[in-house]
C-alpha positions as CSV (number, residue, x, y, z in Angstrom):
1,M,-16.4,27.2,-23.9
2,K,-14.7,29.0,-21.2
3,K,-16.5,27.7,-18.3
4,D,-15.8,24.3,-19.6
5,S,-12.0,25.0,-19.7
6,Q,-12.2,26.1,-16.2
7,K,-14.1,23.1,-15.0
8,N,-11.5,21.0,-16.8
9,K,-8.5,22.7,-14.7
10,N,-10.6,22.2,-11.1
11,S,-10.9,18.4,-12.4
12,K,-7.1,17.9,-13.4
13,L,-6.3,19.8,-10.1
14,K,-8.4,17.7,-8.0
15,L,-6.9,14.2,-9.6
16,Y,-3.3,16.1,-8.9
17,V,-4.1,16.5,-4.9
18,T,-5.9,12.9,-4.9
19,G,-2.4,11.8,-6.3
20,L,-0.7,13.6,-3.5
21,C,-2.7,12.2,-0.8
22,M,-2.6,8.7,-2.7
23,G,1.2,8.8,-3.0
24,T,1.6,10.2,0.9
25,A,-0.6,7.1,1.7
26,D,1.6,4.7,-0.1
27,L,4.5,5.5,1.8
28,V,3.2,4.7,5.1
29,P,2.6,0.7,5.9
30,G,-0.9,0.7,7.1
31,V,-2.4,3.1,5.1
32,S,-3.8,2.1,1.4
33,G,-3.7,4.3,-1.6
34,G,-6.9,2.2,-2.7
35,T,-8.5,3.7,0.6
36,V,-7.6,7.3,-0.6
37,A,-9.0,6.5,-4.0
38,L,-12.1,5.6,-2.3
39,L,-12.3,8.3,0.0
40,F,-12.5,11.3,-3.1
41,G,-14.8,9.0,-5.1
42,I,-12.4,7.9,-8.1
43,Y,-11.6,4.3,-7.2
44,S,-14.1,2.6,-9.8
45,E,-12.3,5.0,-12.4
46,L,-8.5,3.6,-11.3
47,L,-9.7,0.3,-11.2
48,H,-11.3,0.6,-14.9
49,S,-8.1,2.5,-16.0
50,I,-5.8,-0.3,-14.6
51,T,-8.0,-2.8,-16.5
52,V,-7.6,-0.3,-19.8
53,V,-4.0,-0.4,-19.5
54,T,-3.3,-4.1,-18.5
55,G,-6.1,-5.8,-20.7
56,K,-7.1,-3.7,-23.8
57,F,-4.2,-1.5,-24.5
58,P,-1.6,-4.5,-24.8
59,K,-4.5,-6.7,-27.0
60,Q,-4.7,-3.7,-29.5
61,M,-0.9,-3.3,-29.6
62,L,-0.6,-6.9,-30.6
63,R,-3.0,-6.3,-33.2
64,G,-0.9,-3.6,-34.5
65,D,-3.5,-0.7,-34.2
66,I,-1.0,1.5,-32.0
67,K,-3.0,4.5,-32.6
68,K,-6.2,3.0,-31.1
69,A,-4.1,1.6,-28.4
70,F,-2.6,4.9,-27.4
71,H,-6.3,6.2,-27.7
72,I,-8.0,4.2,-25.7
73,I,-5.9,5.1,-22.3
74,P,-7.6,7.7,-20.3
75,F,-4.3,10.0,-20.2
76,A,-6.7,12.9,-18.8
77,F,-7.5,10.8,-15.7
78,L,-3.9,8.9,-15.4
79,L,-1.6,12.0,-16.0
80,P,-2.7,14.3,-13.0
81,L,-3.1,11.7,-11.0
82,F,0.4,9.7,-11.2
83,A,2.0,13.3,-11.4
84,G,0.7,14.1,-7.7
85,I,1.5,10.7,-6.5
86,I,5.0,10.9,-7.8
87,T,5.3,14.6,-6.1
88,A,4.0,13.3,-3.1
89,I,6.5,10.4,-2.8
90,F,9.7,12.2,-4.2
91,A,9.0,15.1,-1.4
92,L,8.3,13.3,1.6
93,V,10.7,10.0,1.2
94,G,13.4,12.4,3.1
95,V,11.1,12.8,6.0
96,I,10.6,9.1,6.1
97,T,14.1,8.1,5.6
98,Y,15.1,10.5,8.1
99,L,12.5,9.4,11.0
100,L,13.2,5.5,10.2
101,D,17.3,6.7,11.0
102,N,16.9,9.0,14.0
103,Q,13.4,8.2,15.7
104,P,12.8,4.5,14.8
105,V,10.6,3.6,18.0
106,F,8.1,6.4,17.0
107,I,7.8,6.2,13.3
108,W,7.3,1.9,14.2
109,S,4.9,2.8,16.9
110,L,2.9,5.1,14.1
111,F,2.9,2.5,11.7
112,F,1.7,-0.3,14.1
113,G,-1.2,1.5,15.1
114,L,-2.1,2.3,11.4
115,V,-2.0,-1.4,10.5
116,F,-3.7,-2.2,13.7
117,G,-6.3,0.2,12.9
118,S,-6.7,-1.1,9.2
119,V,-7.2,-4.9,10.7
120,L,-10.1,-3.6,12.8
121,I,-11.6,-1.7,9.7
122,I,-11.2,-4.9,7.2
123,S,-12.5,-7.3,9.8
124,K,-15.7,-5.5,9.3
125,R,-15.9,-6.2,5.3
126,I,-16.6,-9.7,5.9
127,T,-19.2,-12.2,7.0
128,W,-17.8,-14.1,9.9
129,E,-18.5,-17.8,9.9
130,P,-16.3,-20.7,11.7
131,K,-14.8,-21.5,8.1
132,Y,-13.5,-17.9,7.7
133,F,-12.6,-17.4,11.3
134,L,-10.3,-20.6,11.0
135,I,-8.6,-19.3,7.9
136,F,-7.9,-16.0,9.4
137,V,-6.2,-17.7,12.6
138,T,-4.4,-20.0,10.6
139,S,-3.2,-16.7,8.2
140,S,-2.1,-14.8,11.6
141,V,-0.5,-17.8,12.9
142,V,1.6,-18.7,9.9
143,T,2.8,-15.2,9.2
144,F,3.6,-14.5,13.2
145,W,5.7,-18.1,12.8
146,I,7.4,-17.2,9.3
147,L,8.5,-13.9,10.6
148,S,9.9,-15.5,13.6
149,I,12.0,-17.7,11.8
150,T,12.9,-15.9,9.0
151,P,15.7,-13.1,9.0
152,L,14.1,-11.1,6.0
153,N,17.3,-8.5,5.9
154,G,15.9,-7.5,2.5
155,A,19.0,-8.2,0.1
156,E,19.4,-5.2,-2.1
157,S,19.4,-6.4,-5.5
158,S,17.7,-6.3,-8.9
159,V,15.4,-9.0,-8.4
160,A,14.7,-8.2,-5.0
161,F,13.3,-4.6,-6.3
162,F,11.5,-6.3,-9.4
163,I,9.8,-9.1,-7.3
164,T,8.9,-6.3,-4.4
165,G,7.4,-4.2,-6.8
166,M,5.4,-7.1,-8.6
167,I,4.1,-8.1,-5.1
168,A,3.3,-4.6,-3.6
169,I,1.6,-2.9,-6.2
170,V,-1.3,-5.6,-6.0
171,A,-1.7,-4.5,-2.5
172,M,-1.5,-0.8,-3.0
173,I,-4.6,-0.9,-5.3
174,L,-6.9,-2.7,-2.5
175,P,-8.5,-0.5,-0.2
176,G,-7.6,-1.4,3.6
177,I,-4.3,-3.4,2.4
178,S,-0.7,-1.5,2.4
179,G,1.5,-1.9,-0.7
180,S,4.3,-0.6,2.1
181,L,3.5,-3.1,4.6
182,I,4.2,-5.8,1.9
183,M,7.4,-4.2,1.3
184,V,8.1,-4.4,5.1
185,L,7.0,-7.9,5.3
186,L,9.5,-8.5,2.5
187,G,12.3,-6.9,4.3
188,Q,12.6,-4.4,1.2
189,Y,10.7,-1.4,2.5
190,K,13.6,0.7,4.2
191,N,15.6,-0.5,0.7
192,V,12.8,0.8,-1.1
193,I,12.5,4.0,0.5
194,N,16.5,4.6,0.5
195,A,16.6,4.1,-3.2
196,V,14.0,6.8,-4.0
197,S,15.4,8.9,-1.4
198,E,19.2,8.9,-2.7
199,R,17.6,9.1,-6.6
200,N,19.0,5.4,-7.5
201,I,17.6,5.3,-11.0
202,S,18.9,1.8,-11.8
203,E,16.7,0.2,-8.4
204,M,13.8,2.4,-8.9
205,V,13.1,1.4,-12.6
206,Y,13.6,-2.1,-11.3
207,F,11.0,-1.6,-8.9
208,V,8.5,-0.1,-11.5
209,S,8.8,-2.6,-14.1
210,G,7.9,-5.4,-11.3
211,A,4.9,-3.0,-10.7
212,I,4.0,-2.9,-14.4
213,I,4.2,-6.6,-14.7
214,G,2.4,-7.2,-11.3
215,L,-0.5,-5.2,-12.5
216,A,-0.7,-6.9,-15.7
217,L,-0.3,-10.3,-14.4
218,F,-2.1,-10.3,-11.2
219,S,-4.7,-7.4,-11.1
220,H,-7.3,-9.5,-13.6
221,L,-6.9,-12.7,-11.1
222,L,-7.3,-10.8,-7.9
223,K,-10.4,-9.2,-9.3
224,W,-11.7,-12.9,-10.1
225,L,-10.4,-14.0,-6.5
226,L,-12.5,-11.2,-4.8
227,N,-15.8,-11.7,-7.1
228,N,-15.7,-15.5,-6.5
229,Y,-13.7,-16.1,-3.1
230,Y,-14.4,-12.6,-1.5
231,N,-14.7,-13.7,2.3
232,Y,-11.6,-16.3,2.1
233,V,-9.2,-13.5,0.3
234,I,-10.3,-11.1,3.2
235,A,-9.8,-13.6,6.0
236,V,-6.5,-14.7,4.7
237,L,-5.5,-10.8,4.5
238,I,-6.7,-10.0,8.0
239,G,-4.5,-12.4,9.1
240,L,-1.5,-11.6,7.3
241,M,-1.7,-8.3,8.4
242,L,-2.5,-9.1,12.1
243,G,0.4,-11.6,11.7
244,S,2.6,-8.9,10.5
245,L,2.5,-6.6,13.7
246,R,5.6,-8.6,15.1
247,K,7.8,-6.9,12.1
248,L,6.3,-3.4,13.0
249,W,7.1,-4.0,17.0
250,P,8.9,-0.7,17.7
251,W,11.3,-2.3,20.3
252,Q,13.5,-4.1,18.1
253,V,16.7,-4.0,15.9
254,E,17.9,-5.7,13.0
255,L,21.3,-7.3,12.9
256,S,23.8,-7.7,10.6
257,S,22.9,-11.3,10.4
258,G,19.3,-10.6,9.6
259,A,18.3,-11.6,12.9
260,T,16.0,-9.6,15.3
261,E,17.0,-8.2,18.5
262,Y,14.0,-7.0,20.7
263,F,15.3,-4.5,23.6
264,M,13.7,-3.1,26.7
265,P,12.2,0.6,26.4
266,E,14.8,3.4,27.5
267,S,12.2,5.1,29.9
268,V,8.6,5.3,30.8
269,S,8.2,8.5,29.3
270,S,9.3,6.9,26.0
271,V,6.9,4.3,26.5
272,L,3.8,6.6,26.9
273,L,4.9,8.7,24.2
274,A,4.8,5.6,21.8
275,L,1.3,4.5,23.0
276,I,0.2,8.2,22.3
277,I,1.5,7.6,18.7
278,F,-0.1,4.5,18.3
279,V,-3.5,5.4,19.3
280,V,-3.1,8.4,16.8
281,G,-2.4,5.7,14.2
282,V,-5.6,3.7,15.3
283,V,-7.8,6.9,15.3
284,F,-6.7,8.1,12.0
285,V,-7.1,5.0,10.0
286,L,-11.0,5.0,11.9
287,F,-11.4,8.6,11.0
288,L,-10.3,7.9,7.4
289,E,-12.7,5.0,6.8
290,K,-15.5,6.8,8.5
291,R,-15.1,9.6,6.0
292,V,-15.0,7.0,3.0
293,L,-18.6,5.6,4.6
294,S,-20.0,8.9,5.2
295,K,-19.3,10.0,1.3
296,N,-20.9,6.8,0.4
297,N,-18.0,5.9,-1.5
298,Y,-17.1,2.5,0.1
299,K,-18.2,-0.6,-1.6
300,Q,-17.1,-4.2,-1.2
301,L,-14.8,-5.3,-3.7
């Protein structure tokens, strides 16, 4: 009995630590919380839990069987995991905010490297054929073009936070695809980070509400698309990530009008440091993926 109790505590502690790592990953464009879940061997259970919460739970609630509805939710798995995620986000968001405000070139160099490394990794997950390559190129060009003509200055509004949460959460559960990168593309990354840093409850509620509805609406559709059109979906995602590098270019500043202005690096030394940070980002993602593969947790979705 005592041994079972200790084993249960260790299991909850592992889930909490996994949550800490996932929360840290979800804060950074280019690193996926789904990849961390794979690394720790809980990805299948996470997907199952999401299916239960977004599928079986509401069905039981609609039938009026409230007791059974709550009984099927895997609280022993979800509570310590999400406690870790929330702890990491609130603990580290201040650091991210400081770096974005005071060292933008270097933090965006890191993000650029993380996303570029993710592109290299995800490109291995597809069986390349001419049609998939064409989709990839089209997705890259369209994303790059949209970012060149659309001033995504990220209006701070309840609707914007809601929609951002709804879209970003779908990316967060995919290994290799970063939810934070989606927030960058929507022009809402800084706004969401600032809302969490400043403990803006109303904005966080809108974001979380969007995330919950996004999971309920799109998680099953996404699973169906990946099961039936895997190579097509991955080709589009790779193109989107590659095209999005325009938005992550370190030497740019967003004007009050929403337009982007590029500027020259201040010195050769700053370029070298930014390049080193970029390489660190690429190597980190490649190392993370290697660890996933070494643990035999990697599977195509």
